[in-house]
Steps between C-alpha positions, in 0.01 A plus 500: 500500500735238356650745249576753776673233708723397205585863423598554863729193494659619175565850634640364828731263314622776269566728796690222682717432193573872466605532866726194476657630177570844649642340814740292293617806306556704816690215668721452195580872484588523870725193477671641193585821683674318784697285258648801324606694810864385502647346188673177611752512215626855560394549864341831404178667612400719208839644400654486848739219591413346835860461614789735557542816705172608660408830663197540728305818420185662639373633166536438128614136521569279204315218676264489799587202720310319774683264736306176553563176688346270239424489128752764386558601140873518578723361775763761594839440659680809630870490411793728585655498152464364146121473474505332160239225523122521494368609840835615640476856631769729638347800676674828411446870567581624152540389139251211519401262224150490651300735725236336718233619738368269771118500510237318704245472218478509122859391429650446158704207635477290816835394645618269775842546659699175509847389609548263206357415159390846382308546176161421356328220694 
């Protein structure tokens, strides 16, 4: 009886350690993904710069974007001309630097529209 009890404790402990280890790995991987979404040095998502002339499309976007009120990946300021800094967008109908599609779920990037201080929060 005593041997069975000790084996049960050993198996339970091993299972607990395995679950904690896998949880740590999964948490680290999910955090790593969010940290590499927009490069803070170049203000690029993948190879697309997140500033400049932007066209809204319904299909085949460069980036799928969700507008949020809190915890954005990028704060966006809409400008009329010279969108040269990170997060400054000028909406155009042709010849864009970036094509976006607004989505409600599964975005590539979450943005928040602001009046000042655009860029990566």
